[in-house]
C-alpha positions as CSV (number, residue, x, y, z in Angstrom):
1,X,-82.2,12.7,-98.9
2,X,-84.6,10.7,-101.1
3,X,-87.8,12.4,-102.2
4,X,-91.2,11.1,-103.2
5,X,-94.6,12.5,-104.1
6,X,-96.7,13.8,-101.2
7,X,-99.6,11.6,-100.0
8,X,-103.1,12.8,-100.8
9,X,-104.2,15.8,-98.7
10,X,-100.8,15.8,-96.9
11,X,-100.8,19.6,-96.7
12,X,-104.2,19.7,-95.1
13,X,-103.5,17.1,-92.4
14,X,-100.1,18.3,-91.7
15,X,-101.3,21.9,-91.0
16,X,-103.3,20.6,-88.0
17,X,-100.1,19.6,-86.1
18,X,-97.5,21.9,-87.6
19,X,-99.1,25.1,-89.1
20,X,-97.4,27.0,-91.8
21,X,-94.6,29.1,-90.2
22,X,-94.0,26.7,-87.3
23,X,-91.2,24.1,-87.0
24,X,-90.4,20.9,-85.1
25,X,-87.7,21.4,-82.5
26,X,-84.8,20.0,-84.5
27,X,-85.6,22.5,-87.3
28,X,-86.6,25.4,-85.0
29,X,-83.6,27.5,-86.2
30,X,-85.2,27.7,-89.6
31,X,-87.8,30.0,-88.1
32,X,-85.1,32.6,-87.5
33,X,-85.2,35.5,-90.0
34,X,-82.7,35.1,-92.8
35,X,-82.1,38.8,-92.8
36,X,-82.8,41.3,-90.0
37,X,-83.4,45.0,-90.5
38,X,-80.1,45.8,-88.9
39,X,-77.9,43.2,-90.8
40,X,-75.2,44.8,-92.9
41,X,-74.2,41.6,-94.6
42,X,-76.3,39.1,-96.5
43,X,-75.7,35.4,-96.6
44,X,-76.2,34.2,-100.2
45,X,-74.5,30.8,-100.3
46,X,-73.5,28.2,-97.7
47,X,-72.6,24.6,-97.3
48,X,-72.0,23.6,-93.7
49,X,-72.4,20.9,-91.1
50,X,-72.3,23.3,-88.1
51,X,-74.6,22.4,-85.3
52,X,-77.7,24.5,-84.6
53,X,-79.4,24.6,-81.2
54,X,-77.4,21.5,-80.2
55,X,-78.6,19.4,-83.2
56,X,-76.1,17.9,-85.6
57,X,-76.9,18.2,-89.3
58,X,-76.2,19.7,-92.7
59,X,-77.3,22.8,-94.5
60,X,-77.1,23.7,-98.2
61,X,-78.1,27.3,-98.8
62,X,-78.3,29.0,-102.2
63,X,-80.0,32.2,-103.6
64,X,-82.0,32.7,-106.8
65,X,-82.7,35.9,-108.6
66,X,-86.5,36.0,-109.2
67,X,-88.1,38.7,-111.4
68,X,-90.3,40.9,-109.3
69,X,-93.4,40.2,-111.3
70,X,-92.9,36.4,-110.7
71,X,-92.1,36.7,-107.0
72,X,-95.7,36.0,-105.6
73,X,-96.1,32.9,-107.7
74,X,-92.7,31.5,-106.8
75,X,-93.2,32.0,-103.1
76,X,-96.5,30.0,-103.2
77,X,-95.2,27.0,-105.2
78,X,-96.5,23.9,-103.4
79,X,-93.1,22.4,-102.7
80,X,-90.8,25.4,-103.3
81,X,-87.9,25.6,-105.8
82,X,-85.5,22.8,-106.2
83,X,-82.8,23.0,-103.4
84,X,-79.8,22.7,-105.7
85,X,-77.9,24.8,-108.3
86,X,-77.7,23.3,-111.8
87,X,-75.3,24.3,-114.5
88,X,-75.1,24.1,-118.3
89,X,-73.5,20.9,-119.5
90,X,-73.1,21.8,-123.2
91,X,-70.9,24.3,-124.9
92,X,-73.8,26.2,-126.5
93,X,-73.3,29.9,-125.8
94,X,-76.7,31.1,-127.0
95,X,-80.2,29.6,-127.1
96,X,-82.1,29.3,-130.4
97,X,-83.7,32.8,-129.8
98,X,-80.2,34.3,-129.5
99,X,-80.5,34.9,-125.7
100,X,-77.7,33.5,-123.5
101,X,-79.2,31.1,-120.9
102,X,-78.0,31.4,-117.3
103,X,-74.8,29.5,-116.6
104,X,-76.1,28.5,-113.2
105,X,-79.7,28.2,-112.3
106,X,-82.3,27.0,-109.7
107,X,-85.1,25.0,-111.2
108,X,-88.8,25.5,-110.5
109,X,-91.0,22.4,-110.5
110,X,-93.3,24.3,-112.8
111,X,-90.5,24.5,-115.4
112,X,-88.8,28.0,-115.3
113,X,-85.2,28.3,-114.6
114,X,-84.1,31.2,-112.3
115,X,-80.6,32.5,-112.4
116,X,-78.5,31.7,-109.3
117,X,-76.5,34.3,-107.4
118,X,-74.1,31.5,-106.6
119,X,-72.1,29.3,-108.9
120,X,-71.7,25.8,-107.5
121,X,-69.8,22.7,-108.6
122,X,-68.4,19.5,-107.1
123,X,-65.1,17.8,-107.7
124,X,-64.4,14.6,-105.7
125,X,-65.3,15.4,-102.1
126,X,-65.1,19.2,-102.6
127,X,-67.9,21.6,-103.2
128,X,-67.0,25.0,-104.6
129,X,-69.1,28.1,-104.1
130,X,-68.4,31.3,-106.0
131,X,-70.4,34.6,-106.3
132,X,-72.1,35.6,-109.5
133,X,-69.5,36.9,-111.9
134,X,-71.7,39.8,-112.9
135,X,-72.0,40.9,-109.3
136,X,-68.2,41.2,-109.1
137,X,-67.8,42.9,-112.5
138,X,-70.8,45.3,-112.0
139,X,-68.8,47.2,-109.3
140,X,-65.3,46.5,-110.7
141,X,-64.5,44.6,-107.5
142,X,-60.8,43.7,-106.8
143,X,-59.9,40.4,-105.0
144,X,-57.8,40.3,-101.9
145,X,-56.6,37.0,-100.6
146,X,-56.3,36.2,-96.9
147,X,-54.0,33.7,-95.3
148,X,-56.8,31.3,-94.4
149,X,-57.9,31.0,-98.1
150,X,-60.8,33.5,-97.8
151,X,-61.1,35.9,-100.7
152,X,-62.4,39.4,-100.1
153,X,-63.7,41.4,-103.0
154,X,-63.2,45.2,-102.5
155,X,-64.6,48.3,-104.2
156,X,-61.4,50.4,-104.2
157,X,-63.1,53.4,-105.9
158,X,-65.0,54.4,-102.7
159,X,-63.3,52.5,-101.0
160,X,-65.4,49.8,-99.4
161,X,-63.8,46.6,-98.3
162,X,-65.2,43.1,-98.2
163,X,-68.1,43.9,-100.5
164,X,-68.2,40.2,-101.2
165,X,-66.5,37.7,-98.8
166,X,-65.9,34.2,-100.1
167,X,-64.9,31.1,-98.0
168,X,-65.3,29.1,-101.2
169,X,-64.5,25.4,-100.7
170,X,-66.3,22.8,-98.6
171,X,-64.7,19.4,-98.1
172,X,-66.8,16.4,-97.1
173,X,-65.5,13.9,-94.6
174,X,-67.0,11.4,-92.2
175,X,-67.6,14.4,-89.9
176,X,-69.7,16.2,-92.5
177,X,-69.1,19.3,-94.6
178,X,-66.5,21.9,-93.7
179,X,-68.0,25.3,-94.1
180,X,-68.0,27.2,-97.4
181,X,-69.9,30.6,-97.3
182,X,-70.5,33.6,-99.5
183,X,-71.8,36.9,-98.0
184,X,-72.4,40.3,-99.7
185,X,-72.8,43.8,-98.3
186,X,-76.5,44.5,-98.1
187,X,-76.3,47.9,-100.0
188,X,-74.4,46.3,-102.9
189,X,-76.7,43.3,-103.2
190,X,-79.8,45.5,-103.1
191,X,-78.4,47.7,-105.8
192,X,-77.5,44.7,-108.0
193,X,-81.0,43.3,-107.6
194,X,-82.7,46.7,-108.2
195,X,-80.8,47.2,-111.5
196,X,-82.1,43.8,-112.7
197,X,-85.6,44.2,-111.3
198,X,-85.2,41.0,-109.3
199,X,-85.6,39.9,-105.7
200,X,-83.3,37.5,-103.9
201,X,-85.0,34.3,-102.9
202,X,-83.2,31.8,-100.6
203,X,-83.5,28.1,-101.4
204,X,-82.1,25.8,-98.7
205,X,-82.1,22.2,-97.6
206,X,-81.6,21.6,-93.9
207,X,-81.5,18.3,-92.1
208,X,-81.1,17.6,-88.4
209,X,-80.6,14.4,-86.4
210,X,-82.4,13.8,-83.1
211,X,-83.0,11.1,-80.5
212,X,-86.5,10.3,-79.2
213,X,-87.9,13.7,-80.0
214,X,-91.6,13.5,-79.2
215,X,-92.7,16.1,-81.7
216,X,-90.9,14.3,-84.6
217,X,-92.2,10.9,-83.4
218,X,-95.7,12.3,-83.4
219,X,-95.4,13.6,-86.9
220,X,-94.1,10.3,-88.3
221,X,-96.8,8.3,-86.5
222,X,-99.7,10.5,-87.6
223,X,-98.7,12.0,-91.0
224,X,-96.1,9.9,-92.7
225,X,-92.6,10.9,-93.7
226,X,-93.2,13.3,-96.6
227,X,-95.3,16.4,-96.3
228,X,-95.7,19.3,-98.6
229,X,-96.7,22.9,-97.8
230,X,-96.5,26.2,-99.8
231,X,-92.9,27.0,-100.2
232,X,-91.5,24.0,-98.3
233,X,-91.6,20.2,-98.0
234,X,-90.5,18.0,-95.2
235,X,-89.2,14.5,-94.7
236,X,-89.2,12.8,-91.3
237,X,-87.7,9.3,-90.8
238,X,-86.8,6.8,-88.2
239,X,-83.1,5.9,-88.5
240,X,-80.6,3.7,-86.7
241,X,-77.3,5.6,-86.1
242,X,-75.0,5.6,-83.1
243,X,-75.9,9.2,-82.2
244,X,-79.5,9.5,-83.4
245,X,-82.7,7.6,-84.2
246,X,-84.6,10.3,-86.1
247,X,-83.9,12.6,-89.0
248,X,-85.9,15.8,-89.9
249,X,-85.3,17.4,-93.3
250,X,-86.8,20.4,-95.0
251,X,-86.4,22.0,-98.5
252,X,-87.6,25.6,-98.2
253,X,-88.0,28.6,-100.5
254,X,-88.1,32.0,-98.7
255,X,-87.8,35.7,-99.6
256,X,-84.4,37.0,-98.7
257,X,-84.3,40.6,-100.0
258,X,-86.8,42.6,-102.0
259,X,-84.9,45.7,-103.2
260,X,-86.4,49.1,-102.7
261,X,-83.6,51.4,-103.9
262,X,-80.2,51.5,-105.6
263,X,-78.0,52.7,-102.8
264,X,-74.8,52.3,-104.8
265,X,-75.7,53.4,-108.3
266,X,-78.0,56.2,-107.1
267,X,-76.9,56.9,-103.5
268,X,-79.3,59.0,-101.4
269,X,-77.7,61.9,-99.6
270,X,-80.3,62.1,-96.8
271,X,-80.6,64.8,-94.2
272,X,-78.5,64.1,-91.1
273,X,-79.2,65.5,-87.6
274,X,-75.9,66.2,-85.8
275,X,-75.9,66.4,-81.9
276,X,-76.3,70.0,-80.8
277,X,-77.9,71.2,-84.0
278,X,-81.5,72.3,-84.1
279,X,-81.7,71.8,-87.9
280,X,-80.4,68.9,-90.0
281,X,-77.7,69.2,-92.6
282,X,-79.2,68.7,-96.0
283,X,-77.5,66.4,-98.4
284,X,-73.9,67.6,-98.9
285,X,-74.7,70.6,-96.7
286,X,-73.3,73.5,-98.7
287,X,-73.7,76.9,-97.0
288,X,-75.4,75.6,-93.9
289,X,-72.6,75.7,-91.3
290,X,-71.6,78.2,-88.7
291,X,-68.0,79.4,-88.8
292,X,-65.7,76.7,-87.3
293,X,-68.7,74.6,-86.3
294,X,-67.4,71.4,-84.6
295,X,-68.8,67.9,-84.4
296,X,-67.6,65.6,-81.7
297,X,-67.0,62.0,-82.6
298,X,-66.1,58.9,-80.6
299,X,-62.6,57.8,-81.7
300,X,-63.8,54.3,-82.4
301,X,-64.8,55.8,-85.8
302,X,-61.1,55.3,-86.8
303,X,-61.3,51.5,-86.3
304,X,-63.0,51.2,-89.7
305,X,-59.8,52.5,-91.4
306,X,-56.9,51.6,-89.2
307,X,-56.3,48.0,-90.4
308,X,-57.6,48.4,-94.0
309,X,-55.2,48.7,-96.9
310,X,-55.1,52.0,-98.8
311,X,-55.9,54.3,-95.9
312,X,-53.6,56.7,-94.2
313,X,-54.4,57.3,-90.6
314,X,-52.7,59.3,-87.8
315,X,-53.0,58.1,-84.3
316,X,-51.6,61.4,-83.0
317,X,-53.9,63.7,-85.1
318,X,-56.9,61.5,-85.6
319,X,-57.1,62.3,-89.4
320,X,-57.9,59.8,-92.2
321,X,-57.1,59.9,-95.9
322,X,-57.6,57.7,-98.9
323,X,-54.9,58.4,-101.5
324,X,-55.7,61.6,-103.2
325,X,-59.4,60.9,-103.4
326,X,-60.6,62.2,-100.0
327,X,-59.5,63.1,-96.5
328,X,-60.9,63.9,-93.1
329,X,-58.1,66.2,-92.0
330,X,-59.5,69.2,-90.2
331,X,-59.6,67.2,-86.9
332,X,-57.9,67.1,-83.6
333,X,-58.0,64.7,-80.6
334,X,-60.5,65.7,-77.9
335,X,-59.3,64.0,-74.7
336,X,-58.8,60.2,-74.6
337,X,-61.9,59.1,-76.3
338,X,-63.1,61.7,-78.9
339,X,-62.3,63.7,-82.0
340,X,-63.3,67.2,-82.8
341,X,-64.0,67.8,-86.5
342,X,-64.8,71.0,-88.4
343,X,-68.2,70.0,-89.8
344,X,-68.0,72.1,-93.0
345,X,-64.6,70.5,-93.9
346,X,-66.0,67.0,-93.2
347,X,-68.7,67.6,-95.8
348,X,-66.5,69.3,-98.3
349,X,-63.7,66.7,-98.2
350,X,-65.4,63.4,-97.9
351,X,-67.8,61.2,-99.8
352,X,-71.3,60.8,-98.3
353,X,-70.7,57.2,-97.1
354,X,-67.8,58.5,-95.0
355,X,-69.9,61.4,-93.6
356,X,-72.6,58.9,-92.6
357,X,-69.9,56.7,-90.9
358,X,-68.7,59.6,-88.8
359,X,-72.3,60.7,-88.1
360,X,-73.0,57.3,-86.6
361,X,-70.3,58.0,-83.9
362,X,-71.3,61.6,-83.1
363,X,-72.0,62.7,-79.6
364,X,-73.1,66.0,-78.0
365,X,-70.3,68.4,-77.0
366,X,-71.0,68.2,-73.3
367,X,-70.4,64.4,-73.4
368,X,-67.0,64.8,-75.1
369,X,-66.0,67.6,-72.7
370,X,-67.0,65.6,-69.6
371,X,-65.2,62.6,-70.8
372,X,-62.0,64.6,-71.3
373,X,-62.3,65.9,-67.8
374,X,-62.8,62.4,-66.4
375,X,-60.1,60.6,-68.4
376,X,-57.7,63.4,-69.4
377,X,-56.1,64.0,-72.7
378,X,-53.5,61.2,-72.9
379,X,-55.0,59.4,-75.9
380,X,-53.6,56.3,-77.5
381,X,-51.7,58.4,-80.0
382,X,-49.8,60.3,-77.3
383,X,-49.0,57.1,-75.4
384,X,-47.8,55.2,-78.5
385,X,-45.6,58.1,-79.4
386,X,-44.1,58.1,-75.9
387,X,-43.4,54.3,-76.2
388,X,-41.7,54.6,-79.6
389,X,-39.7,57.7,-78.4
390,X,-38.6,55.8,-75.3
391,X,-37.5,52.8,-77.4
392,X,-35.5,55.2,-79.6
393,X,-33.9,56.7,-76.6
394,X,-32.8,53.3,-75.4
395,X,-31.2,52.6,-78.8
396,X,-29.4,55.9,-78.7
397,X,-28.0,55.2,-75.2
398,X,-27.0,51.7,-76.2
399,X,-25.2,53.1,-79.3
400,X,-23.3,55.6,-77.1
401,X,-22.2,52.8,-74.8
402,X,-21.1,50.8,-77.8
403,X,-19.0,53.7,-79.1
404,X,-17.2,54.0,-75.7
405,X,-16.5,50.3,-75.8
406,X,-14.9,50.7,-79.2
407,X,-17.7,49.0,-81.1
408,X,-19.4,50.5,-84.2
409,X,-23.2,50.1,-84.0
410,X,-25.7,52.8,-84.8
411,X,-29.1,53.1,-83.1
412,X,-30.6,51.7,-86.3
413,X,-28.3,48.7,-86.1
414,X,-29.4,48.0,-82.6
415,X,-33.2,48.6,-82.8
416,X,-33.9,48.3,-86.6
417,X,-35.4,51.9,-86.6
418,X,-33.6,54.8,-88.2
419,X,-34.2,57.9,-86.1
420,X,-34.0,60.2,-89.1
421,X,-36.7,58.2,-91.0
422,X,-38.9,58.1,-87.9
423,X,-38.5,61.8,-87.3
424,X,-39.2,62.7,-90.9
425,X,-42.1,60.3,-91.8
426,X,-43.7,59.8,-88.4
427,X,-43.6,56.6,-86.4
428,X,-47.1,55.6,-87.5
429,X,-46.1,55.3,-91.1
430,X,-44.1,52.2,-90.2
431,X,-46.5,49.3,-90.7
432,X,-45.1,47.3,-87.8
433,X,-45.3,50.3,-85.4
434,X,-48.7,51.5,-86.6
435,X,-50.8,49.0,-84.5
436,X,-49.4,50.6,-81.3
437,X,-51.7,53.5,-82.0
438,X,-54.9,51.6,-82.9
439,X,-58.0,52.8,-81.0
440,X,-58.4,51.3,-77.5
441,X,-62.1,51.3,-76.9
442,X,-63.1,51.2,-73.2
443,X,-65.1,48.0,-73.8
444,X,-62.0,46.2,-75.3
445,X,-62.0,42.4,-74.8
446,X,-59.3,40.5,-73.0
447,X,-58.5,38.9,-76.3
448,X,-57.7,42.4,-77.8
449,X,-55.7,43.2,-74.6
450,X,-53.5,40.2,-75.3
451,X,-53.2,41.2,-78.9
452,X,-51.9,44.6,-77.8
453,X,-49.4,43.0,-75.5
454,X,-48.0,41.2,-78.6
455,X,-47.7,44.5,-80.5
456,X,-45.8,46.1,-77.6
457,X,-43.4,43.2,-77.2
458,X,-42.8,43.0,-80.9
459,X,-41.3,46.5,-80.6
460,X,-38.9,45.2,-77.9
461,X,-38.0,42.2,-80.1
462,X,-36.6,44.6,-82.7
463,X,-33.4,44.7,-80.6
464,X,-30.7,42.8,-82.5
465,X,-28.8,40.1,-80.7
466,X,-25.4,40.7,-82.3
467,X,-24.6,44.2,-81.1
468,X,-26.1,43.5,-77.6
469,X,-24.0,40.3,-77.3
470,X,-20.8,42.0,-78.4
471,X,-21.6,44.8,-75.8
472,X,-22.0,42.3,-73.0
473,X,-18.8,40.4,-73.9
474,X,-16.9,43.7,-74.2
475,X,-18.1,44.5,-70.6
476,X,-16.4,41.4,-69.4
477,X,-19.2,38.8,-69.4
478,X,-18.2,35.4,-70.6
479,X,-19.7,34.7,-74.0
480,X,-20.6,31.2,-73.0
481,X,-22.8,32.6,-70.2
482,X,-25.0,34.7,-72.5
483,X,-24.7,33.3,-76.0
484,X,-28.0,31.5,-75.6
485,X,-29.8,34.7,-74.5
486,X,-32.3,36.4,-76.8
487,X,-32.1,40.1,-77.5
488,X,-34.5,41.1,-74.8
489,X,-32.7,39.1,-72.2
490,X,-29.4,40.6,-73.4
491,X,-30.8,44.1,-73.0
492,X,-31.8,43.1,-69.4
493,X,-28.3,41.9,-68.8
494,X,-26.9,45.3,-69.7
495,X,-29.5,46.9,-67.4
496,X,-28.3,44.6,-64.6
497,X,-24.7,45.8,-65.2
498,X,-25.8,49.4,-65.2
499,X,-27.6,48.8,-61.9
500,X,-24.5,47.4,-60.3
501,X,-22.5,50.4,-61.6
502,X,-25.0,52.8,-60.2
503,X,-25.3,51.1,-56.8
504,X,-21.5,50.9,-56.5
505,X,-20.8,54.4,-57.7
506,X,-18.7,53.0,-60.6
507,X,-18.6,54.0,-64.3
508,X,-20.3,51.4,-66.5
509,X,-17.6,51.4,-69.1
510,X,-14.3,52.5,-67.5
511,X,-14.9,50.3,-64.4
512,X,-16.4,47.3,-66.3
513,X,-13.7,45.0,-65.0
514,X,-14.9,45.6,-61.5
515,X,-18.6,45.3,-62.4
516,X,-18.7,42.1,-64.5
517,X,-17.4,39.7,-61.8
518,X,-20.3,40.9,-59.5
519,X,-23.0,40.1,-62.1
520,X,-25.3,37.3,-61.2
521,X,-27.1,35.6,-64.1
522,X,-30.0,34.7,-61.7
523,X,-30.5,38.2,-60.3
524,X,-33.7,40.0,-61.2
525,X,-34.4,43.7,-61.4
526,X,-37.9,44.9,-60.3
527,X,-37.8,47.5,-63.0
528,X,-37.6,44.8,-65.6
529,X,-40.3,42.5,-64.2
530,X,-43.1,44.1,-66.3
531,X,-41.2,43.4,-69.5
532,X,-41.0,39.7,-68.8
533,X,-44.7,39.6,-67.6
534,X,-45.5,41.2,-70.9
535,X,-43.8,38.4,-72.7
536,X,-45.8,35.9,-70.6
537,X,-49.0,37.6,-71.8
538,X,-47.8,37.7,-75.4
539,X,-47.7,33.9,-75.5
540,X,-51.0,33.3,-73.9
541,X,-53.8,31.8,-75.9
542,X,-56.8,34.0,-75.7
543,X,-59.1,31.1,-76.5
544,X,-58.1,29.4,-73.2
545,X,-59.5,32.3,-71.2
546,X,-63.2,31.5,-71.9
547,X,-63.7,30.2,-68.4
548,X,-62.1,33.4,-66.8
549,X,-58.7,34.9,-66.3
550,X,-55.9,32.5,-65.6
551,X,-53.7,32.8,-62.6
552,X,-50.7,33.6,-64.9
553,X,-52.6,36.4,-66.5
554,X,-53.8,37.9,-63.2
555,X,-50.2,37.8,-61.9
556,X,-48.9,39.4,-65.1
557,X,-51.5,42.2,-65.0
558,X,-50.5,42.8,-61.3
559,X,-47.0,43.7,-62.5
560,X,-48.5,46.7,-64.3
561,X,-50.7,47.6,-61.3
562,X,-53.8,46.3,-63.2
563,X,-56.5,44.9,-60.9
564,X,-59.0,42.9,-63.0
565,X,-61.9,44.1,-60.8
566,X,-61.4,47.6,-62.1
567,X,-62.0,46.5,-65.7
568,X,-65.0,44.2,-65.6
569,X,-66.7,46.5,-68.2
570,X,-63.8,46.4,-70.6
571,X,-60.0,46.6,-70.7
572,X,-59.6,49.8,-72.8
573,X,-58.3,51.9,-69.9
574,X,-55.7,49.3,-68.7
575,X,-52.2,50.6,-69.1
576,X,-49.0,48.6,-69.7
577,X,-46.6,50.8,-67.7
578,X,-43.1,49.7,-68.3
579,X,-41.3,52.5,-66.5
580,X,-40.3,53.4,-63.0
581,X,-39.3,57.0,-63.6
582,X,-39.0,59.6,-66.5
583,X,-35.2,59.7,-66.8
584,X,-33.6,59.1,-70.1
585,X,-31.2,56.2,-69.8
586,X,-27.5,57.0,-69.4
587,X,-24.5,54.9,-68.7
588,X,-24.9,54.5,-64.9
589,X,-28.7,54.6,-64.8
590,X,-31.2,51.9,-65.5
591,X,-32.1,51.8,-69.2
592,X,-35.0,53.4,-70.8
593,X,-38.3,54.7,-69.5
594,X,-40.6,52.5,-71.6
595,X,-44.3,53.2,-71.3
596,X,-47.5,52.5,-73.0
597,X,-51.2,52.5,-72.2
């Protein structure tokens, strides 16, 4: 990455073969916009060796805060700003004029230092990226640590999650840099810059390796290896590596974000046009609603809140609340895919950012009504409730059998769920059960389908081995024959005994000495096949399905009556049906109608 002065008239000659704004093929990705109009997140720092357009290479990306009045000059600097972040090496806290200098800055060739949005430092083979401390403190952001080492900074006052997302450490090896990356929600970054009367300017260095690229070869032959243009400078060299014989490098200075408003400090409550209304709702909309006026919302609106900490959500009712700060509560499910919300109450009980979020999922009433007619009213909340209720019924039946066998196990001992707690608090308040009721959008991916299979099977794995093993042994099964069984297989064994009793006209408990000798450890019940196919899906690796559905998955789906051809557009309507009939399990009947969709 050596640099030298540009040869005389390099900019003039270079413009004839590579005009400003165009790029050689290895660096063509640099022509892509740094920020699109629809982007919600802004990249402000990155160190990575990820390939781009098939070219190996490295990218160092940082962001400077440039005063608005200096912006035109900075963007026209002949070679751009220096492509690195410097930091103060002394312990001096104030300059001679009493003003604190920036702790981290990006240097201009003309002399000025511009404060960096990213703090950067190296230690051994590690490069650390951290966001500007004032950006975090300005909005009182709170860190949240993910298992992979990523740190998310949340604004819990609104709340808004992942205002800043930090994958903060890059490690250099022979394979290049592992990725470190810092992104910021666009509204927050724009607000931060506006309050400081600055624009965000990206400064990045990018290098790509190529082999016999004619465009690069032509540039090297005709114009030398170092060329300068306004806002960028290039280096092109012939090299001798196993995988490449050319290297193309650029140091570039480019406008990232020029703030136009302060959307966080001074949020605008703009007019919103709701489907079916002839007039917009102005601002917070006081006094502008008809009595009991409803808005119809696609239920994907709930996905924003279901997995975020701090929110209360009800899969059955479709309401959302955040502590005692706000709630969207005057709501009911409208068929499988929609919610109906009293519009006045939405405006009265929610902050404007929540109202805007709901507005983005609004549909006309006739669409919601037609969808309910087509898909019915059995939404995910109804189906999840039925699944949990069926599981609780199984536990109750098993406890009754245990009691008749002289064993002392409650439904809570068997299934780790206390019926009294579930009835009082609601099944969705249990953090392990709550995912069963997460929104199932019609365009759901196969990866999400497999994830849901895990959530369902996790419910079945709540069965405890000890009470089920004692039950099987008390029924006359040799302990050595079943001691290696897991809890689900033990439950299946009890189902097999119940089937034998039913087919023979015997009583499961009083006639157990006649039933257990007939039991065949290799026998399979058709009614239980979906449960074991569900387990097969649970252990599948979704990443292995990129080339299409595996034979194992197709066979597993067939056990639920799911034909892949019916779900080419998405798996949201696929149902894991684990039941054969609607009867509650009793002693001489097959256990438990378990169902889910």
